[in-house]
C-alpha positions in Angstrom: 155.9 231.8 -77.9 158.8 233.3 -75.3 159.0 237.2 -74.9 162.2 238.3 -76.5 163.5 241.8 -75.9 163.9 243.7 -79.2 167.2 246.1 -79.0 166.3 249.4 -81.0 169.8 249.7 -82.3 168.6 253.0 -83.6 166.3 255.1 -85.6 163.7 252.5 -85.1 165.7 249.7 -86.5 165.6 246.3 -84.2 167.4 243.1 -83.6 165.7 240.4 -80.8 168.1 239.8 -78.0 168.4 236.1 -78.9 170.3 236.6 -82.4 172.9 239.1 -80.8 176.0 236.9 -80.5 178.4 240.5 -80.0 178.5 243.8 -80.3 181.4 246.0 -81.0 183.5 249.3 -81.8 183.3 249.8 -85.8 187.1 251.4 -85.0 189.5 248.2 -84.8 191.3 246.3 -88.0 189.1 243.4 -87.1 185.7 244.4 -87.4 186.7 247.1 -90.4 187.6 243.3 -92.1 184.4 241.8 -90.8 182.3 244.5 -92.4 184.1 244.0 -95.6 183.5 240.4 -95.9 180.0 240.8 -94.8 179.4 243.4 -97.7 181.2 241.0 -100.2 178.6 238.5 -98.7 175.6 240.1 -98.9 175.5 239.5 -95.0 175.7 243.3 -94.1 173.1 245.3 -92.5 173.5 249.1 -92.9 171.0 250.8 -89.7 172.8 254.1 -89.5 170.4 256.1 -91.9 174.1 257.9 -93.0 175.1 259.0 -89.8 178.7 257.8 -88.7 179.0 254.2 -87.9 179.7 253.5 -84.1 179.1 249.5 -83.6 179.1 246.5 -85.6 176.5 244.4 -84.1 177.0 240.3 -85.0 174.0 238.0 -85.3 174.0 234.3 -85.2 173.0 234.2 -88.7 176.6 235.9 -89.4 174.4 238.9 -90.6 176.4 241.8 -89.7 174.3 244.9 -88.4 175.9 249.0 -88.6 174.6 251.1 -86.0 175.0 255.1 -85.5 175.2 253.9 -81.6 177.7 253.5 -79.5 178.2 250.0 -78.5 178.5 251.3 -74.5 174.8 252.9 -75.3 173.4 249.6 -77.0 175.4 247.3 -74.0 173.7 249.7 -71.4 170.0 249.3 -73.4 170.5 245.2 -73.5 171.4 245.2 -69.4 168.8 247.2 -68.3 166.1 246.0 -71.2 165.2 249.7 -72.0 165.4 250.9 -75.5 165.5 254.9 -74.6 169.0 254.6 -73.0 170.8 257.1 -74.9 168.2 258.2 -77.5 169.8 261.6 -77.6 172.2 260.1 -79.2 170.3 259.6 -82.2 168.2 262.6 -81.4 171.7 264.7 -81.6 172.5 263.0 -85.4 168.9 263.9 -86.8 169.1 267.4 -85.4 172.7 268.0 -86.9 171.8 266.5 -90.1 168.7 269.1 -90.1 170.7 272.1 -89.6 173.0 270.6 -93.1 
């Protein structure tokens, strides 16, 4: 079996690298439309743990994953194959939710 990099998309949720088609910001109208269609077709997985959605991850199977990690940070994790990059984003979100 080949070794695959598992991308941590936040809060210990992972996707294998060969399954990822693209990562996009959740702010665009196209991203919102993709999200809505995926939800209608039961192809949406929310990995934000209740946090603000910052990224939408497209997969080869047509599933859409929502992440609370910025697309730039996920891109750096992929590029360097290091899931600890931007770990502070997750920690900040956890700390702020504990204060509420």
